N, C-alpha and C positions, 0 to 999 in steps of 0.2 A: 732747500738743495744746494747750500750752504757749505764751506768748507773756508774756512779763513785761518791764511795766513801765519806766522808769528813775525810782524815788523823789522825791517829789516835796519841792525848800527846806521846810524844815515850816512856816512861815511861810504860805507857801501851801496844807499843808494846814489850818490855821487860816480860813485868811482865807473856806475853806468852810466848817466846820465850824462844832464848836458856841459857839465863840471871835467867826461874827459872820456872827452872823443876815442882814447888809443884804444880802452875796453868795449868802446861803442862800438867800433868799428871791429867786432870777433863777435857779433851779437847772431847770424849767421847762425840755422841749426846743422850746419853739415859741417863747419871751425867750432861748434859746441859738440861736435860728438851723435848726436841723436836724430832721429827719424821726423822730423819735420810734417807737421802739414801743410799742405798747397793750398797755400789762398788766393783767392781771385781776386780779381782787380775791381769788384763790388763794393763802391760804399766804403773803398778804404776807409776813406771822412771823415766815417760817420768813429772813429776811432779815438777820443779822448786822449793824450800820455801827460801823464804828469810823473816825468823823468827826474827828478828831483828826489820820491817817493819810488821810484817802481812800479806805478800804478796802468795798468794798460787797459781803461775800460771798454765799451761798445755804449752807446747809447744807437734809439731811432726814435723817428718822428713817431708823437701819441705817449710817445713813455718817458714823460716829464723830462722832454729833447733838451727846454730852456733852463728849467732848473737843475741840470747836470754841467750842463756848458757854460753857468753865472755859478755854480759851485767851482769847479774845480780852475774858472779865472780868479776865483779871489782865492782858491785855495794857494795860486801861483801867485799870486800876486804879491807876496811875502818873497819871494827869491825875484822875480824882474814887475812892477810897481806898476809898470804901463798895463797890466793886465785886469787892475780895479775899476778904469774905464772907457768908456768905446766899443764897438760892435761886440756883440756874445757868441756872434756864429763863428768858429773854422779860428779859432786864438788857435788850440792846443790840437792841433793834425799834427800825421804822422811828417808829413811834407812839412813842416815847419819847423818841429824840430828836427829835421831831418833821415831820417826812417825810412830807410825803404823797403820796400813788401819784403824783400829777401830779410830782413831785421825783423820786423813784425814774422814772420815765423818762425823764427830763432826764439824773441820775445816769446810765445805765445811753448814753448817749451824750457824754459829757461826758469828752474824753480825761484829765482830771486825774483819773480815779477810777480805780480798781483793780474789777477785779471780777473774784470769785473763785463758781469753786465746782466740789464732787471727785463722779461720780460714782460706783456702782460697778456690776458686771456684776449685769442682773436677777433671774437664776437663781442667782447666792450671796444677795444679800440675799432674796429671797422665800425660801432657804430655811432663812439666819441667825433672820428675825421668825419666822420658824414657831419654830423651836428655844428660840429665847428667850420665848415671849411664849404657846406651845402646849404648852411639857413640862415647866410648871412645874423647869424650869433655871434662871431668872431671879426669880434672891428681892428684886429692887430692885425688881420690879412694884407698882408703887399703882395701877395703871387698869388694869383687864381690857382686856386693846388685843384677845385672844384672841376673846373673849367682844360685843366689836365689831363685829367683822369677823364670825366668823363665828356665831354665836350661840352659843358652846358657850367655857369657861376651856379645854378638851383637848380633843382631836379629834385620829385619828389623817391622816396627812403625804395622803394619795390621796384623804382626806373634804373635805379642804382646796382641794385641787387640783382636786374637782369643782366646786368652789361657782364657781369661776375661769371654770372652763367653761362650770357655768349661765349664771354672765353671761351670756359672749359671748354665748351661741346668742340669749338672748333681744334680741342688734341693738344692747344699749347701749355705748358709745364715749364717756362717760365716766362716769369712775369715780371722779365725789365725795362718793358713800356710801360707798367705804372708808375703811378707816382710814391717817394719814399711811404707817404701816409695811409696807403691803404699797401706797401710791398707788404709778402711776406717777411716774420720778422728772421726767419732764418737764412734771407738772404744779405741779412745788412754785416758790414766788416772783413766782407771777405768770406761770407758763408760760415755760417754759425751753424749750417748743418751739418758741415768737418773738422768743427774747430772745437765745441760746445764741450767736449770732455777736456780741452785743456785750459776749460774757467774754471778757475778759485771758489767765483764765490758769482751765481748764477742764480738767481731768487725773482719771483712774480710781486709785480708793484702792487701795493696796496694800500689807500691810506692809512688804515691801523696800522701796519708795521712801517713801512717807509721809515721815518723817522728813525727806527732802534736798526733799522737792516742796511741802510745808510751812512749812516753814525759808523756801525762795524769793519763798514768797510771800508774808511777810513782813520778805524784803531787799528788790522791789519797793517793797514800800509805807517802804522808809527804818528796817526793827527788823527788830537781829540776834538773831533768834531764843532765845540763848543768854542773853539781856536779859531774856525773857518765863517769871515763875514758874512751876515746875511743866514748862516745857516737856518735858526729858527723859522728863520719866515719860510726857506725855499721849502724847507719838512720841514715843517710843526708837527706837535706831539701829538698824538691821533684824541688826547684826550681838550686840545685848541675846537673848538666848534664857533670864533664869533663870526667864523665865517656868512653862518650862516641870518646872524641880523645886519651882513648889509645891502644897500640898495642893488638889485637884480637886474636883470634882463628876464620874465617871466612866459615867452615866446617860445619854450622849449619843451618839450618830454619830461616829467619830474619821474617814466621808469622806464629801466628797458621793455618790458613789453611793449609799450607803443609800441615799439621796431620788431620786434617779432611776436606778435600778439597769437597767440596758441591755433586760432582756427586759420593761420596761413604758414602752418608747416613748413614748406620751399624755402620761404626767406631764410630760416634758419642752414636748414640739410645744405640751401648752396653755399654758407659759407664756410659752415662747418669741410665742404671738404675739397673746398678751393683752401683754404686754408687748413688744414688735415697735416701739414707737414710742421704746420707751429703747436698742435698739438700735439703731433709725436714728440715732436725733441724736447718741448721742454713738461709735458707726463701733465695736459691741461687735460681733462675732463670735457668732456661732452657741457653742453649750457645747463646751468644751477641757474637756474631763475632765483631760488629768496637772493645768491649772494650774486647774483651779476644787479639785480634789482638793486642795492642798496648801499654797489659801485659806483651804480650810472644817477641812482637816487638827487638831485639836485642839480643834476646837468651847468642850465643857466647861470643856475647861483655862480657856481662856480668860477668858468667860463670870463665872466664876471669881474669877478677879483682876482681872477688866476695872481699876478701881480705880487701883490702883499696878502695874500692867505696864502688857498692850496690848489696849482695849477693844475692836478696830475689828468688831470680828462681833459683838459682844454688845452697842456700845451701844446705848441705846434710841433 
């Protein structure tokens, strides 16, 4: 589900970007003469702005967020050399670039801007978040996300699912109290459930196609992916299988069926019910076990080497 727009001339990109604040201040939907969407204030800092190329990107935890933050700061390093080093997080938020919520609403309906988001199957995403944050596999953890979400640093997978079931049993639809790693994807970036139809690129994150799809997003805004430092490392080609030979942690499941065994259908049903807004918004079908097993296979190995090979499953 991708609509790739034609890249803008570089001059036009600068005109509404960081070098042209006069026109930049005209980005509200009212001044553009169109009815724009109303964003909520929730997770607006998950927008990445590349003003030099009129790109607005929505990223989410567990959807290669580490990779995308690095990718776009490496891209912007050609305009701001400081982006090439230092911390990776929140370097290109709307606030950093002086964009207000009203301006973001204008950008969403501004045809000169390319809006992009990569979603992930909710079943796989939930299990991946649990795997990396609640089992001790991810050694890069700085914040105890599992304890924030479930009250414990580690807990059995069924217990985590039970907490989601109990939450839904209370009749509360707003998961604002959830840690971002387990929040519904439609709640990111001011509420994708209300704005998704304004996006130009809406793609499912998948190892086999990510290299090509991310390159297409860059091409749409006038950037050759090969010119961005470390692109091949962040999003390796589908035939790059070198990660299989790396040393790795082996205390993780090799298949998604470990988490959702056929004899315990309630586990899958709880997750499908809670994340039904994601399934509906992104057109994701119900659990396709062969596909999910392929995507999640060797999760522990990918977690152990995410920085150098393929971090999609274990990405923060």
